[in-house]
All heavy atoms as TSV, in Angstrom:
chain	resi	resn	atom	element	x	y	z
A	1	MET	N	N	-11.776	252.073	-19.973
A	1	MET	CA	C	-10.603	251.390	-20.487
A	1	MET	C	C	-9.378	252.290	-20.384
A	1	MET	O	O	-8.298	251.816	-20.077
A	1	MET	CB	C	-10.872	250.979	-21.938
A	1	MET	CG	C	-9.776	250.163	-22.537
A	1	MET	SD	S	-9.744	248.564	-21.718
A	1	MET	CE	C	-8.423	247.813	-22.556
A	2	ARG	N	N	-9.571	253.567	-20.649
A	2	ARG	CA	C	-8.454	254.499	-20.584
A	2	ARG	C	C	-7.937	254.624	-19.151
A	2	ARG	O	O	-6.731	254.713	-18.914
A	2	ARG	CB	C	-8.897	255.849	-21.124
A	2	ARG	CG	C	-7.777	256.841	-21.267
A	2	ARG	CD	C	-8.314	258.118	-21.930
A	2	ARG	NE	N	-7.239	258.994	-22.271
A	2	ARG	CZ	C	-6.782	259.191	-23.483
A	2	ARG	NH1	N	-7.346	258.560	-24.490
A	2	ARG	NH2	N	-5.793	260.002	-23.701
A	3	ARG	N	N	-8.853	254.629	-18.179
A	3	ARG	CA	C	-8.463	254.743	-16.783
A	3	ARG	C	C	-7.677	253.505	-16.341
A	3	ARG	O	O	-6.676	253.610	-15.627
A	3	ARG	CB	C	-9.701	254.908	-15.910
A	3	ARG	CG	C	-9.359	255.112	-14.447
A	3	ARG	CD	C	-10.583	255.212	-13.591
A	3	ARG	NE	N	-11.325	256.430	-13.902
A	3	ARG	CZ	C	-12.443	256.780	-13.309
A	3	ARG	NH1	N	-12.982	255.994	-12.400
A	3	ARG	NH2	N	-13.060	257.896	-13.634
A	4	ILE	N	N	-8.120	252.346	-16.784
A	4	ILE	CA	C	-7.434	251.104	-16.407
A	4	ILE	C	C	-6.035	251.056	-17.006
A	4	ILE	O	O	-5.068	250.687	-16.345
A	4	ILE	CB	C	-8.259	249.874	-16.854
A	4	ILE	CG1	C	-9.549	249.799	-16.050
A	4	ILE	CG2	C	-7.456	248.596	-16.693
A	4	ILE	CD1	C	-10.495	248.727	-16.531
A	5	SER	N	N	-5.893	251.460	-18.273
A	5	SER	CA	C	-4.575	251.412	-18.908
A	5	SER	C	C	-3.616	252.421	-18.270
A	5	SER	O	O	-2.429	252.122	-18.107
A	5	SER	CB	C	-4.694	251.652	-20.408
A	5	SER	OG	O	-5.206	252.943	-20.653
A	6	SER	N	N	-4.104	253.604	-17.879
A	6	SER	CA	C	-3.216	254.565	-17.221
A	6	SER	C	C	-2.823	254.069	-15.827
A	6	SER	O	O	-1.688	254.269	-15.389
A	6	SER	CB	C	-3.875	255.942	-17.140
A	6	SER	OG	O	-5.019	255.894	-16.327
A	7	PHE	N	N	-3.755	253.400	-15.144
A	7	PHE	CA	C	-3.438	252.826	-13.838
A	7	PHE	C	C	-2.384	251.731	-13.972
A	7	PHE	O	O	-1.431	251.671	-13.190
A	7	PHE	CB	C	-4.703	252.262	-13.181
A	7	PHE	CG	C	-4.433	251.542	-11.899
A	7	PHE	CD1	C	-4.161	252.241	-10.738
A	7	PHE	CD2	C	-4.435	250.158	-11.861
A	7	PHE	CE1	C	-3.903	251.575	-9.562
A	7	PHE	CE2	C	-4.175	249.482	-10.693
A	7	PHE	CZ	C	-3.915	250.191	-9.532
A	8	LEU	N	N	-2.525	250.874	-14.957
A	8	LEU	CA	C	-1.556	249.800	-15.171
A	8	LEU	C	C	-0.188	250.346	-15.562
A	8	LEU	O	O	0.841	249.817	-15.141
A	8	LEU	CB	C	-2.061	248.819	-16.218
A	8	LEU	CG	C	-3.255	247.949	-15.802
A	8	LEU	CD1	C	-3.719	247.100	-16.977
A	8	LEU	CD2	C	-2.878	247.087	-14.617
A	9	LEU	N	N	-0.161	251.405	-16.351
A	9	LEU	CA	C	1.105	252.031	-16.723
A	9	LEU	C	C	1.797	252.611	-15.504
A	9	LEU	O	O	3.006	252.426	-15.307
A	9	LEU	CB	C	0.867	253.122	-17.780
A	9	LEU	CG	C	2.104	253.902	-18.205
A	9	LEU	CD1	C	3.092	252.975	-18.889
A	9	LEU	CD2	C	1.721	255.050	-19.099
A	10	ALA	N	N	1.054	253.310	-14.662
A	10	ALA	CA	C	1.632	253.888	-13.443
A	10	ALA	C	C	2.131	252.787	-12.507
A	10	ALA	O	O	3.217	252.895	-11.920
A	10	ALA	CB	C	0.603	254.764	-12.742
A	11	ALA	N	N	1.367	251.717	-12.373
A	11	ALA	CA	C	1.787	250.609	-11.515
A	11	ALA	C	C	3.054	249.947	-12.058
A	11	ALA	O	O	3.955	249.582	-11.297
A	11	ALA	CB	C	0.665	249.588	-11.391
A	12	ALA	N	N	3.141	249.799	-13.368
A	12	ALA	CA	C	4.334	249.196	-13.972
A	12	ALA	C	C	5.560	250.083	-13.768
A	12	ALA	O	O	6.648	249.586	-13.462
A	12	ALA	CB	C	4.093	248.955	-15.460
A	13	LEU	N	N	5.391	251.385	-13.903
A	13	LEU	CA	C	6.521	252.295	-13.698
A	13	LEU	C	C	6.979	252.296	-12.238
A	13	LEU	O	O	8.182	252.310	-11.965
A	13	LEU	CB	C	6.145	253.710	-14.133
A	13	LEU	CG	C	6.007	253.922	-15.635
A	13	LEU	CD1	C	5.493	255.332	-15.933
A	13	LEU	CD2	C	7.340	253.688	-16.324
A	14	LEU	N	N	6.045	252.275	-11.309
A	14	LEU	CA	C	6.415	252.244	-9.900
A	14	LEU	C	C	7.125	250.944	-9.528
A	14	LEU	O	O	8.115	250.957	-8.789
A	14	LEU	CB	C	5.177	252.425	-9.023
A	14	LEU	CG	C	4.613	253.835	-8.963
A	14	LEU	CD1	C	3.303	253.846	-8.188
A	14	LEU	CD2	C	5.609	254.768	-8.302
A	15	SER	N	N	6.633	249.839	-10.024
A	15	SER	CA	C	7.287	248.568	-9.706
A	15	SER	C	C	8.665	248.469	-10.363
A	15	SER	O	O	9.606	247.955	-9.766
A	15	SER	CB	C	6.410	247.395	-10.111
A	15	SER	OG	O	6.221	247.377	-11.505
A	16	ALA	N	N	8.816	248.981	-11.580
A	16	ALA	CA	C	10.129	248.972	-12.234
A	16	ALA	C	C	11.112	249.862	-11.480
A	16	ALA	O	O	12.284	249.503	-11.316
A	16	ALA	CB	C	9.994	249.437	-13.680
A	17	GLY	N	N	10.640	251.006	-10.999
A	17	GLY	CA	C	11.517	251.885	-10.219
A	17	GLY	C	C	11.950	251.263	-8.911
A	17	GLY	O	O	13.119	251.351	-8.519
A	18	SER	N	N	11.041	250.602	-8.225
A	18	SER	CA	C	11.404	249.975	-6.952
A	18	SER	C	C	12.331	248.783	-7.165
A	18	SER	O	O	13.231	248.538	-6.365
A	18	SER	CB	C	10.159	249.562	-6.185
A	18	SER	OG	O	9.465	248.574	-6.891
A	19	LEU	N	N	12.148	248.032	-8.239
A	19	LEU	CA	C	13.039	246.909	-8.516
A	19	LEU	C	C	14.437	247.373	-8.917
A	19	LEU	O	O	15.429	246.713	-8.622
A	19	LEU	CB	C	12.449	246.025	-9.614
A	19	LEU	CG	C	11.256	245.169	-9.197
A	19	LEU	CD1	C	10.701	244.426	-10.410
A	19	LEU	CD2	C	11.654	244.191	-8.115
A	20	SER	N	N	14.514	248.517	-9.585
A	20	SER	CA	C	15.836	249.005	-9.988
A	20	SER	C	C	16.632	249.503	-8.785
A	20	SER	O	O	17.860	249.510	-8.817
A	20	SER	CB	C	15.695	250.116	-11.024
A	20	SER	OG	O	15.138	251.271	-10.432
A	21	LEU	N	N	15.955	249.905	-7.708
A	21	LEU	CA	C	16.652	250.386	-6.522
A	21	LEU	C	C	16.828	249.318	-5.457
A	21	LEU	O	O	17.388	249.580	-4.398
A	21	LEU	CB	C	15.879	251.567	-5.911
A	21	LEU	CG	C	15.805	252.821	-6.764
A	21	LEU	CD1	C	14.902	253.836	-6.094
A	21	LEU	CD2	C	17.181	253.395	-6.982
A	22	ALA	N	N	16.375	248.127	-5.709
A	22	ALA	CA	C	16.370	247.083	-4.680
A	22	ALA	C	C	17.771	246.676	-4.245
A	22	ALA	O	O	17.974	246.326	-3.090
A	22	ALA	CB	C	15.608	245.865	-5.184
A	23	GLY	N	N	18.765	246.735	-5.101
A	23	GLY	CA	C	20.096	246.271	-4.735
A	23	GLY	C	C	21.063	247.366	-4.365
A	23	GLY	O	O	22.236	247.106	-4.161
A	24	CYS	N	N	20.619	248.594	-4.253
A	24	CYS	CA	C	21.526	249.701	-3.977
A	24	CYS	C	C	21.966	249.704	-2.520
A	24	CYS	O	O	21.155	249.521	-1.622
A	24	CYS	CB	C	20.867	251.035	-4.293
A	24	CYS	SG	S	20.567	251.267	-6.037
A	25	ILE	N	N	23.246	249.926	-2.304
A	25	ILE	CA	C	23.794	250.065	-0.961
A	25	ILE	C	C	24.506	251.403	-0.912
A	25	ILE	O	O	25.394	251.669	-1.710
A	25	ILE	CB	C	24.780	248.931	-0.641
A	25	ILE	CG1	C	24.062	247.591	-0.683
A	25	ILE	CG2	C	25.438	249.161	0.700
A	25	ILE	CD1	C	24.976	246.413	-0.540
A	26	VAL	N	N	24.113	252.236	0.027
A	26	VAL	CA	C	24.743	253.543	0.173
A	26	VAL	C	C	25.744	253.454	1.306
A	26	VAL	O	O	25.384	253.154	2.438
A	26	VAL	CB	C	23.691	254.631	0.464
A	26	VAL	CG1	C	24.354	255.978	0.652
A	26	VAL	CG2	C	22.672	254.676	-0.646
A	27	ALA	N	N	27.008	253.682	1.004
A	27	ALA	CA	C	28.070	253.610	2.003
A	27	ALA	C	C	28.877	254.899	1.960
A	27	ALA	O	O	29.092	255.469	0.889
A	27	ALA	CB	C	28.972	252.418	1.718
A	28	PRO	N	N	29.330	255.374	3.102
A	28	PRO	CA	C	30.141	256.587	3.111
A	28	PRO	C	C	31.503	256.342	2.448
A	28	PRO	O	O	31.998	255.212	2.422
A	28	PRO	CB	C	30.301	256.906	4.595
A	28	PRO	CG	C	30.085	255.621	5.288
A	28	PRO	CD	C	29.126	254.849	4.444
A	29	ALA	N	N	32.074	257.397	1.936
A	29	ALA	CA	C	33.382	257.294	1.286
A	29	ALA	C	C	34.452	256.966	2.323
A	29	ALA	O	O	34.290	257.202	3.514
A	29	ALA	CB	C	33.713	258.616	0.597
A	30	ARG	N	N	35.559	256.431	1.869
A	30	ARG	CA	C	36.657	256.123	2.797
A	30	ARG	C	C	37.203	257.413	3.392
A	30	ARG	O	O	37.221	258.445	2.755
A	30	ARG	CB	C	37.775	255.388	2.068
A	30	ARG	CG	C	37.379	254.005	1.663
A	30	ARG	CD	C	38.567	253.307	1.019
A	30	ARG	NE	N	38.188	251.984	0.611
A	30	ARG	CZ	C	38.438	250.900	1.319
A	30	ARG	NH1	N	39.078	251.002	2.442
A	30	ARG	NH2	N	38.054	249.720	0.890
A	31	GLY	N	N	37.654	257.309	4.604
A	31	GLY	CA	C	38.190	258.474	5.283
A	31	GLY	C	C	37.139	259.224	6.074
A	31	GLY	O	O	37.464	260.118	6.842
A	32	TYR	N	N	35.889	258.855	5.921
A	32	TYR	CA	C	34.816	259.501	6.668
A	32	TYR	C	C	34.683	258.782	8.005
A	32	TYR	O	O	34.485	257.582	8.053
A	32	TYR	CB	C	33.509	259.417	5.879
A	32	TYR	CG	C	32.333	260.027	6.578
A	32	TYR	CD1	C	32.191	261.400	6.639
A	32	TYR	CD2	C	31.372	259.232	7.183
A	32	TYR	CE1	C	31.119	261.972	7.277
A	32	TYR	CE2	C	30.292	259.790	7.821
A	32	TYR	CZ	C	30.170	261.162	7.871
A	32	TYR	OH	O	29.106	261.726	8.515
A	33	HIS	N	N	34.829	259.516	9.094
A	33	HIS	CA	C	34.813	258.902	10.411
A	33	HIS	C	C	33.427	259.005	11.033
A	33	HIS	O	O	32.870	260.085	11.142
A	33	HIS	CB	C	35.839	259.570	11.312
A	33	HIS	CG	C	37.232	259.452	10.789
A	33	HIS	ND1	N	37.933	258.274	10.817
A	33	HIS	CD2	C	38.052	260.340	10.197
A	33	HIS	CE1	C	39.123	258.456	10.281
A	33	HIS	NE2	N	39.221	259.706	9.883
A	34	ASP	N	N	32.921	257.865	11.450
A	34	ASP	CA	C	31.626	257.815	12.123
A	34	ASP	C	C	31.829	257.852	13.624
A	34	ASP	O	O	32.823	257.353	14.143
A	34	ASP	CB	C	30.888	256.522	11.778
A	34	ASP	CG	C	30.337	256.527	10.378
A	34	ASP	OD1	O	30.097	257.619	9.851
A	34	ASP	OD2	O	30.131	255.433	9.831
A	35	ARG	N	N	30.839	258.429	14.301
A	35	ARG	CA	C	30.837	258.361	15.754
A	35	ARG	C	C	30.043	257.138	16.158
A	35	ARG	O	O	28.937	256.933	15.695
A	35	ARG	CB	C	30.184	259.609	16.348
A	35	ARG	CG	C	31.080	260.791	16.349
A	35	ARG	CD	C	30.399	262.016	16.885
A	35	ARG	NE	N	29.507	261.712	18.000
A	35	ARG	CZ	C	29.188	262.566	18.956
A	35	ARG	NH1	N	29.664	263.777	18.923
A	35	ARG	NH2	N	28.365	262.224	19.914
A	36	VAL	N	N	30.635	256.312	16.991
A	36	VAL	CA	C	29.953	255.124	17.483
A	36	VAL	C	C	29.902	255.169	19.003
A	36	VAL	O	O	30.788	255.736	19.646
A	36	VAL	CB	C	30.646	253.821	17.016
A	36	VAL	CG1	C	30.549	253.661	15.511
A	36	VAL	CG2	C	32.082	253.780	17.454
A	37	TRP	N	N	28.862	254.606	19.578
A	37	TRP	CA	C	28.695	254.575	21.021
A	37	TRP	C	C	29.342	253.320	21.567
A	37	TRP	O	O	29.029	252.211	21.163
A	37	TRP	CB	C	27.217	254.611	21.387
A	37	TRP	CG	C	26.973	254.494	22.847
A	37	TRP	CD1	C	26.501	253.408	23.502
A	37	TRP	CD2	C	27.199	255.502	23.829
A	37	TRP	NE1	N	26.404	253.687	24.844
A	37	TRP	CE2	C	26.830	254.955	25.074
A	37	TRP	CE3	C	27.681	256.799	23.786
A	37	TRP	CZ2	C	26.928	255.686	26.262
A	37	TRP	CZ3	C	27.780	257.518	24.954
A	37	TRP	CH2	C	27.405	256.964	26.166
A	38	VAL	N	N	30.281	253.501	22.492
A	38	VAL	CA	C	30.917	252.377	23.165
A	38	VAL	C	C	30.206	252.229	24.507
A	38	VAL	O	O	30.244	253.141	25.327
A	38	VAL	CB	C	32.423	252.642	23.389
A	38	VAL	CG1	C	33.064	251.488	24.134
A	38	VAL	CG2	C	33.111	252.897	22.064
A	39	PRO	N	N	29.516	251.119	24.726
A	39	PRO	CA	C	28.762	250.964	25.968
A	39	PRO	C	C	29.675	250.822	27.187
A	39	PRO	O	O	30.850	250.472	27.066
A	39	PRO	CB	C	27.952	249.692	25.740
A	39	PRO	CG	C	28.682	248.951	24.696
A	39	PRO	CD	C	29.387	249.969	23.854
A	40	GLY	N	N	29.110	251.091	28.347
A	40	GLY	CA	C	29.875	250.949	29.585
A	40	GLY	C	C	30.133	249.489	29.914
A	40	GLY	O	O	29.515	248.583	29.371
A	41	TYR	N	N	31.094	249.269	30.806
A	41	TYR	CA	C	31.451	247.902	31.195
A	41	TYR	C	C	32.038	247.912	32.604
A	41	TYR	O	O	32.434	248.952	33.126
A	41	TYR	CB	C	32.449	247.294	30.203
A	41	TYR	CG	C	33.714	248.107	30.023
A	41	TYR	CD1	C	34.853	247.833	30.772
A	41	TYR	CD2	C	33.776	249.149	29.105
A	41	TYR	CE1	C	36.004	248.572	30.620
A	41	TYR	CE2	C	34.917	249.898	28.938
A	41	TYR	CZ	C	36.038	249.602	29.698
A	41	TYR	OH	O	37.177	250.339	29.559
A	42	TRP	N	N	32.090	246.728	33.197
A	42	TRP	CA	C	32.690	246.579	34.516
A	42	TRP	C	C	34.171	246.285	34.372
A	42	TRP	O	O	34.590	245.484	33.563
A	42	TRP	CB	C	32.037	245.436	35.290
A	42	TRP	CG	C	30.679	245.772	35.786
A	42	TRP	CD1	C	29.509	245.384	35.232
A	42	TRP	CD2	C	30.358	246.569	36.915
A	42	TRP	NE1	N	28.468	245.896	35.951
A	42	TRP	CE2	C	28.962	246.637	36.994
A	42	TRP	CE3	C	31.106	247.257	37.867
A	42	TRP	CZ2	C	28.308	247.345	37.985
A	42	TRP	CZ3	C	30.458	247.955	38.854
A	42	TRP	CH2	C	29.087	247.999	38.915
A	43	ARG	N	N	34.987	246.974	35.186
A	43	ARG	CA	C	36.425	246.748	35.175
A	43	ARG	C	C	36.868	246.476	36.595
A	43	ARG	O	O	36.297	247.005	37.539
A	43	ARG	CB	C	37.110	247.989	34.640
A	43	ARG	CG	C	38.564	247.799	34.520
A	43	ARG	CD	C	39.139	248.861	33.670
A	43	ARG	NE	N	40.513	248.518	33.429
A	43	ARG	CZ	C	41.257	249.079	32.547
A	43	ARG	NH1	N	40.763	250.031	31.807
A	43	ARG	NH2	N	42.480	248.709	32.389
A	44	SER	N	N	37.898	245.751	36.770
A	44	SER	CA	C	38.360	245.290	38.077
A	44	SER	C	C	37.232	245.269	39.110
A	44	SER	O	O	36.128	245.646	38.808
A	44	SER	CB	C	39.543	246.062	38.610
A	44	SER	OG	O	39.750	247.311	38.181
A	45	PRO	N	N	37.477	244.882	40.267
A	45	PRO	CA	C	36.368	244.712	41.209
A	45	PRO	C	C	35.631	246.019	41.508
A	45	PRO	O	O	36.222	246.971	42.004
A	45	PRO	CB	C	37.031	244.166	42.467
A	45	PRO	CG	C	38.447	243.904	42.147
A	45	PRO	CD	C	38.747	244.472	40.811
A	46	HIS	N	N	34.385	246.032	41.175
A	46	HIS	CA	C	33.452	247.108	41.545
A	46	HIS	C	C	33.769	248.468	40.932
A	46	HIS	O	O	33.559	249.497	41.573
A	46	HIS	CB	C	33.362	247.231	43.072
A	46	HIS	CG	C	33.117	245.933	43.744
A	46	HIS	ND1	N	31.940	245.233	43.613
A	46	HIS	CD2	C	33.914	245.156	44.535
A	46	HIS	CE1	C	32.012	244.118	44.304
A	46	HIS	NE2	N	33.199	244.031	44.869
A	47	VAL	N	N	34.304	248.517	39.718
A	47	VAL	CA	C	34.564	249.796	39.045
A	47	VAL	C	C	33.773	249.802	37.738
A	47	VAL	O	O	33.988	248.964	36.865
A	47	VAL	CB	C	36.069	250.001	38.758
A	47	VAL	CG1	C	36.298	251.289	37.983
A	47	VAL	CG2	C	36.858	249.985	40.039
A	48	TRP	N	N	32.858	250.744	37.590
A	48	TRP	CA	C	32.044	250.862	36.387
A	48	TRP	C	C	32.653	251.923	35.485
A	48	TRP	O	O	32.846	253.069	35.888
A	48	TRP	CB	C	30.608	251.238	36.737
A	48	TRP	CG	C	29.769	251.541	35.551
A	48	TRP	CD1	C	29.358	252.758	35.138
A	48	TRP	CD2	C	29.241	250.603	34.612
A	48	TRP	NE1	N	28.612	252.654	34.000
A	48	TRP	CE2	C	28.513	251.336	33.649
A	48	TRP	CE3	C	29.312	249.220	34.472
A	48	TRP	CZ2	C	27.864	250.722	32.585
A	48	TRP	CZ3	C	28.667	248.622	33.420
A	48	TRP	CH2	C	27.955	249.376	32.491
A	49	VAL	N	N	32.981	251.551	34.274
A	49	VAL	CA	C	33.493	252.498	33.283
A	49	VAL	C	C	32.310	252.873	32.403
A	49	VAL	O	O	31.733	252.017	31.731
A	49	VAL	CB	C	34.628	251.881	32.450
A	49	VAL	CG1	C	35.103	252.871	31.394
A	49	VAL	CG2	C	35.765	251.443	33.344
A	50	GLY	N	N	31.927	254.152	32.416
A	50	GLY	CA	C	30.741	254.608	31.681
A	50	GLY	C	C	30.935	254.581	30.181
A	50	GLY	O	O	32.059	254.572	29.671
A	51	GLY	N	N	29.813	254.584	29.470
A	51	GLY	CA	C	29.868	254.600	28.011
A	51	GLY	C	C	30.325	255.953	27.487
A	51	GLY	O	O	30.255	256.965	28.178
A	52	HIS	N	N	30.807	255.953	26.260
A	52	HIS	CA	C	31.291	257.196	25.642
A	52	HIS	C	C	31.220	257.085	24.117
A	52	HIS	O	O	31.089	256.005	23.564
A	52	HIS	CB	C	32.724	257.487	26.089
A	52	HIS	CG	C	33.702	256.416	25.707
A	52	HIS	ND1	N	33.867	255.264	26.456
A	52	HIS	CD2	C	34.554	256.300	24.659
A	52	HIS	CE1	C	34.770	254.501	25.885
A	52	HIS	NE2	N	35.199	255.101	24.786
A	53	TRP	N	N	31.299	258.233	23.459
A	53	TRP	CA	C	31.339	258.263	21.998
A	53	TRP	C	C	32.787	258.147	21.559
A	53	TRP	O	O	33.696	258.718	22.156
A	53	TRP	CB	C	30.755	259.572	21.473
A	53	TRP	CG	C	29.287	259.652	21.619
A	53	TRP	CD1	C	28.594	260.303	22.594
A	53	TRP	CD2	C	28.309	259.060	20.758
A	53	TRP	NE1	N	27.250	260.150	22.406
A	53	TRP	CE2	C	27.055	259.396	21.288
A	53	TRP	CE3	C	28.380	258.277	19.623
A	53	TRP	CZ2	C	25.873	258.974	20.686
A	53	TRP	CZ3	C	27.219	257.858	19.033
A	53	TRP	CH2	C	25.980	258.211	19.558
A	54	ARG	N	N	32.998	257.398	20.482
A	54	ARG	CA	C	34.343	257.213	19.934
A	54	ARG	C	C	34.264	257.336	18.423
A	54	ARG	O	O	33.295	256.930	17.806
A	54	ARG	CB	C	34.859	255.824	20.318
A	54	ARG	CG	C	36.261	255.538	19.816
A	54	ARG	CD	C	36.712	254.204	20.325
A	54	ARG	NE	N	36.018	253.114	19.680
A	54	ARG	CZ	C	36.552	252.373	18.695
A	54	ARG	NH1	N	37.749	252.590	18.266
A	54	ARG	NH2	N	35.843	251.399	18.165
A	55	TYR	N	N	35.291	257.912	17.818
A	55	TYR	CA	C	35.352	257.990	16.352
A	55	TYR	C	C	35.992	256.731	15.819
A	55	TYR	O	O	36.992	256.261	16.331
A	55	TYR	CB	C	36.150	259.214	15.908
A	55	TYR	CG	C	35.391	260.489	16.133
A	55	TYR	CD1	C	35.608	261.250	17.269
A	55	TYR	CD2	C	34.450	260.913	15.213
A	55	TYR	CE1	C	34.903	262.407	17.478
A	55	TYR	CE2	C	33.732	262.075	15.428
A	55	TYR	CZ	C	33.972	262.815	16.551
A	55	TYR	OH	O	33.262	263.955	16.760
A	56	ARG	N	N	35.377	256.199	14.761
A	56	ARG	CA	C	35.867	254.944	14.197
A	56	ARG	C	C	36.464	255.205	12.858
A	56	ARG	O	O	36.026	255.940	12.066
A	56	ARG	CB	C	34.692	253.983	14.100
A	56	ARG	CG	C	35.033	252.669	13.580
A	56	ARG	CD	C	33.917	251.724	13.807
A	56	ARG	NE	N	32.747	252.131	13.019
A	56	ARG	CZ	C	31.967	251.278	12.401
A	56	ARG	NH1	N	32.204	250.027	12.509
A	56	ARG	NH2	N	30.945	251.683	11.725
């Protein structure tokens, strides 16, 4: 009985912890610039512009 009650307590604590974190969104602060990959594309006839990294 003691083993079952400790197991149920641990399960309840784990589920409560996961439910409390379910709605959290972590976003960088304003002013923080991310590097994003800009894919390559075709420009005018037969000119391939390669992809590059750009700060956003």
